[in-house]
Residue, then its C-alpha position, 0 to 999 in steps of 0.5 A: x587640973x593637970x594639963x598633959x602635953x604630947x610632943x612628937x620627936x623625930x630625927x633623920x640620919x643623913x649620910x652613909x646607908x648601912x646594909x647587912x649582908x647575910x654572909x661573907x663567902x670565901x671561895x677557895x681555888x682548887x689549886x690552892x687546896x690541891x697544892x696546899x698553897x697559903x691564901x689571903x683575902x680581905x673582907x668587910x665584917x663590920x661598919x662604924x657609922x661615926x667617928x667616936x671615942x673608944x669605949x673605956x675598958x672595952x676591947x672590940x671582940x668577935x666570937x662564934x655563935x653556936x658550933x665552933x667548927x665550920x659546918x657543911x651546909x649540906x652534909x652537917x656531919x662534915x666539919x672543919x675546925x675554925x683554926x684553918x681560917x686566921x684573921x686580923x684587923x686590916x683597916x677602919x675606914x681605909x685607915x691602917x692601924x695603929x690609930x694611936x701610938x699606945x694602941x696594940x693590935x694582936x696578930x692572926x687568930x681564929x674564931x672561938x666561942x670565947x670573945x677574941x679581942x681584935x684591937x686594944x685601944x689606949x685612947x683617942x677615937x676610932x675612924x668611921x667607915x668599913x672595918x676590914x679584916x685580912x683572912x689567912x688560910x695557911x698551907x697546913x690547913x690543906x695538909x691536915x684536913x679534908x675539904x669536901x665540895x660544898x659550903x661550910x659556915x660559922x656564925x659570928x657576933x661582936x660586942x661594940x655598940x658603935x659597930x654594926x656587923x655587915x655579916x652574920x656568917x663566914x662561909x667557905x666555898x669548896x668547888x667540885x674538882x678532880x685531877x690527876x695530880x701526879x704520875x708518869x706519862x711515859x714508861x719504858x722497859x728494856x729487856x736485854x737478857x734471856x734470863x728475863x724469860x727463863x726465870x719469869x714469874x707466873x705473872x710478869x709485872x711492870x710497875x708504872x709507879x705511883x699516881x695521885x688523884x687530887x679531889x674534893x669529891x668521891x670518885x671511881x677509877x676507870x681505864x681503857x686502851x687507846x687501841x685494841x692492839x699493841x703495836x710491834x715493830x721488829x728489829x728488821x722494821x716489820x710491823x705487827x700487832x698483839x692483842x691488848x687483852x694480853x695485858x691486865x691492869x692492876x694496883x696495890x690498892x684493894x679498891x682497884x680490881x685486876x682486869x684485862x685491858x680493852x678498848x672500851x672504858x671499864x670501871x676498875x672500882x666496881x665495888x668501891x669508891x675512892x673517898x675524899x681523904x685528909x689532904x685531898x689526895x689519894x695515891x695508889x700504884x698502877x701496874x700491868x700483868x702478863x701471864x708467863x706463857x703469854x710473855x714468852x709467846x707474844x713478847x719474846x721477839x726482838x723489837x718494840x712493843x708500844x701501847x697507850x692506856x687511858x686512865x680516867x677518874x669520874x666523880x661518883x655523881x658523874x658530874x666531873x672527870x679527868x683523864x690521864x694518858x700513859x704510853x708504855x714502851x717495851x724494848x726487847x734487844x736481839x738475844x741469842x745463845x748457843x750452848x754445847x753441854x760439857x758432855x757433848x763437846x767431843x765427837x769421836x770416830x774410830x777406824x779400826x776395822x775394814x768395815x769402818x773404811x768400807x761403809x763409813x760412819x755416822x753419829x747423832x749426838x742428842x741434845x748436843x746444842x741448846x739454842x735461843x734466838x729471838x729473831x728469825x735466824x739461820x744456824x750455820x756451821x764451819x771450821x777454823x781450819x781446812x785440814x784436820x790436825x795431829x797434836x796441833x800440827x796440820x795434817x793432809x786430811x781435809x775437813x771436807x771428809x766430815x758432813x754435819x747436819x741438824x736432825x729435822x733440818x736441812x740436808x747435811x753439809x760438807x764441813x769447810x771454813x766457809x759458814x754453811x746453813x744447817x737451819x734456814x729461816x728459823x723462828x724465834x726459840x728459847x732453849x731449844x735442844x738440837x740433835x746433831x748428825x755427824x757423817x763420814x761417807x764410805x768414799x771419804x772413809x776409804x780415803x783414810x786408808x792410806x793416812x798415817x795411824x794417829x788421832x786427828x782433830x778439828x774444831x766445829x763452830x756453830x753460829x747464828x745469822x739474823x735474817 
């Protein structure tokens, strides 16, 4: 007869309690993504329950289970290559390698589906405790990939029986973020030539330069003016305004519409969104446009024109936004010009009949002056000599025999060496033609009867006075 004996065998392990965590998560700060700054972090990936000899002919290794890419957990069509995250052994049980002087530790490497040995022991024992790795994300990872907000995961495994994974997945957490990364806060234009107005194109543009938006989310572009008016200060200090609707905002990017500015937010991307791009940056040019007629009508007067544009970007889900302010200043210098066409620089009076001396003479020279002035002005006339000259020699015929005036202006004035107004309180004009009237009255003409028969000449000088 056989007797079967049953022995109950049990054991209890005392010491460290081992807990498996579902994942190790690395949250990538937005500034590192946007500024492409290398990052490092340490994390416990495995645990050694006791100090044991390294296994002969077995190098401890890690590998990816499943996809070799980090996969977005909410948008599985979005992936990141595993080579963006490098790793290397940091310590075991708080002891830094090497654990034996014949051991070898490889440098940084990345996860693949093929086992990657993270240590090459020669002999001896491995320490007990947490197995910590250093993880590195190089700057090139941010420059060459697009990081869309959310979590990306890979799943890993290892081969050493004495080691226990404390995690089954590595997760990269990308926060929602959007910011105006670069672009001018102030823009300034100086106009100091009348030709800027004479030869202005059909749409007068001002380029504010390139603006870069850094984001981990898709977004739309909005803009408005900080005020419904453009502030104007003339060179004399007088205040005024212009309607902000004279300004259109536009861009070289076809996603951005060309629309007049208002004091209310407007969606300048009504039909398009900006998507997260490789490098997490979108760059586009911003400009303003003014029609040719509005430019000449409303921005010709000398002085300073100032307005502020609020530029905004809003995530397509409406959860986050950022605002950038741009203040634009246009300085128009005082500009004036008087041109006498070559055909009008000589006016001749001939006295060869009795009627000429009895009745005097008058001439109107059409379009003799072309004037431009972007300030309120007076047009003056004078001469450089109190008497007419004969062959450059002063005669006894006074300048006062000649009267000068502008057709449609003030009454004619008697010519003298003192400037006298022939237009008062003139408004800014560009290339306005004036008809000039010259007159020798009957009384002045009769005073010439006793004068020597010859050719007399005098210079007539026109000038502006700013008011």
